[in-house]
N, C-alpha and C positions, 0 to 999 in steps of 0.2 A: 204596469207590470214590466218585469224584465223581458228582453228578448231572448227566448230560448233557442237552441239549436233546432231549426224546423226539421219535422219528420219528412222522409222522402215523399210522402203523399202531397206534401205542400210545396214541392219543387218540381213540378211536372214541367213548367215553362222556364226553369232556370237555366237549362243547358242552352236552348235558342237564343235567350236573352244574353248570355255569356258569350256565345258565338258572334252575335251581332257587334257586342261591345268591343270585343278583341279585334274583329275584323276591321272596324272603323278606326280603330287606334293605328293598326298597322299601314293601311291605305293613307291615312291622314299623314302621318310621318313622311312617307315618300312624297306625297303631293305638296307638302310644306316647303320643299327646296325652291319652289318656284314663287316668286311675288307676283302678285296678280293686281291690275287695275280694273275697276268696275267700268264695263262700257257705259260711255255717257257721264261717268263720275270720274274722271282722272285723277281728282284728289283724294278718293278713297282707295288706299292701298292696303292689301292684306296679303298674307300667305295662302297657297294653295290649299293647305289643309283645312282652312275654314269651310270649305264646301261641304265637309263631313264631320269634321270633329266635334261640333256642338252636338251632334246625335249622341256621342259618348256620354256627355253630360246629363242628356235627358235620360238614357238608360242608366247612368249612375245614380240619379235621382230616384228613378223607379226601383232600382236595386235596394236601396235603403229603405224607401217606404215599404216595400213589400216584404222583403226578405231579411231586413235588418242590417245594422252596421257591421256585425261580425262577418256575414256571408258576403257583403259587399267588400270588405277589406280583403278576402281571400281572392276575389275575381279581380280587385286592383293590382294585385300582386301577380296574378297570372298574366294581366296585360302588360305589366311591367316586364317580366321575363320574355313575353313573346316579342316586345318590341325590342329588347337587345338581341335576341335570337334572329330576328328578321334583319337587323342592321348587320349583323355578323355575317348571315348568309349571303345578303346582297354584295357586301364588301368582298367576300372570298370569290364569289363568282366573278365580279368585276375585275379581280385582280389575276385571275387565272388566265394563261394564254389563250387567245381566240382561236377556232379552227382555222385552218388555211383557207383563203378566200373570202373570210367573213370581214366586211369593211366597216362594220358599226360599232367596233369596240371603243372608240373614243366618245362617241355619243352615248353608248351604254354605261361606260364607266363615269362619264360627267354627271348623270343623273343618279345612278345607284351607288357610286362609290362615295357615300356622305363622308364628311370630313369628321374626325372625332369630336370637334365642337358641336356639330349639328347633332350627332348621337347623344352626346352629353346633354346639350340643351333639352333635347327631345325627352329623355328618360327622367332627367331632373324635374322638369316642368310637369310633365304627366303625373309623376309620383306627388310632388307637392300639391298641385292643384286638385287631383282627384281625391286625396285624402282629406284636404280642406273643405272640398265641396261635401263629401260623405259626413264629416264631422259636424258641419254647419246644418246639414239636413236633418241629421239624427237628433241633435241638440233642439234645435227649433220644434221638431215634432213633439218632444216631451214638453217643451216650455209651453206650446200652444195646444197642448192636449189633442193633438191629431187634427186640428182645424186650420184653415187657411192654407191648403195645399200650395196655391199659386205663390204665395208669400215666401213659402219655404223653398220652392224650387228656384224663384228668381233670386232670393237671397244668398242661397249656396252658390248660385251660378255667378253672382257677381263676385264672390270671394275667390271661388276656385278658378274661374277663367280670368280674374284679374291677375293673380299670381302666376298662372299658366302662360298667359300672353306675355308678361314682363320677362320671366325666366327664360321662355323658350327663344324669343327673338334676341334679348340681350346676350345669351350665353351662345347662340349658334351664329349670329350675324353681326354682333357688336365689333366694329374694327374691320369687317369685310364689307358690309354696306355702308354707304354714308350715313352719318349720324342722324341726319334729318329723316332719311327713310327708315331707319330703325324705329325712330320715335313715332313715325306716322304708322309703320305697321303694327306696333304696340297698342297705339290708340285705337286704331280701326278694328285689329283683331278682337280687342275687347268689347267694343261697341257693337260689332256685327254678331259675335258670339252671344252677347247677352241679349240683343234683339231677337236672335234666333230662338233663344229659350223662350222669351216672352210670347213670340208668335205661336210657338209650339204648345203653349199652356194648355189649350183644349185637347190636344192629341195626347198630352201627358195624363191629363184628368182621365181620359177615356181608357188609356192603357192602365193605369193604376186601378180604376173602378173594375176593370174586367179581371185583371191579375187577382185582386184581392178576393173577388167572388169565386174564381177558378181555384185558387190556392187555399182559401179559407184561412188567409194569414193577414194580420195587421200588427207587427210588432212594435214596442216602444222599448228604446235603449235606454233603461233606467239604470241599471246596475252593469252595464256592459263596460268593460276596459277599452279604452279607445286607443291605447298605443298602436301605432301602425305596425309595429314589429311583432305583434302577436297573431298568430293564425289558429288558435285554439277556441276561440270565442271570445 
């Protein structure tokens, strides 16, 4: 069956899930400015956004599975707009003159005054990765007739996180960081984000199961128009 627009009675948990999804996105984009080395594993390099960003893909899978692609598409656009808004707000605050006597302007600006490349890499990677993740998740649900949730969540994450890791790191830091560092961060970002999803599979199953019971919804996106530029279902 096609995925109809869900009645309000089937959206009781949609608002808090949307809030978590969007909050994780904004925090991750600020955290991603710093490259990290894993203690005890100096060869494992990633950006700081990896600490939280994979959670957005877990909830992205939950949104498609429980509420359908069309609803997920609206929330992805909301996250996109909020990312741009946050980047603009941080830049404005960092550029405004500090109050007399405040001596942390340089440190504040160095963290929050993201370059246009970082902002571009962030929003492009999020947009492409999130929509690819949602599309793969929705299509696989139809193809598999709702079975093998673990295969769908991991498969969609491999696709979405792969393009996200490549685009963000290349667009934001290519030519700024050494090429070897860029390649390492792309590789380890992908490996760690995918591993995060695999380890979180039992949690994803639990959330999906509870939400489907609470919302009484299990949409299949059979006749849905998958263009990311539609907002009307």
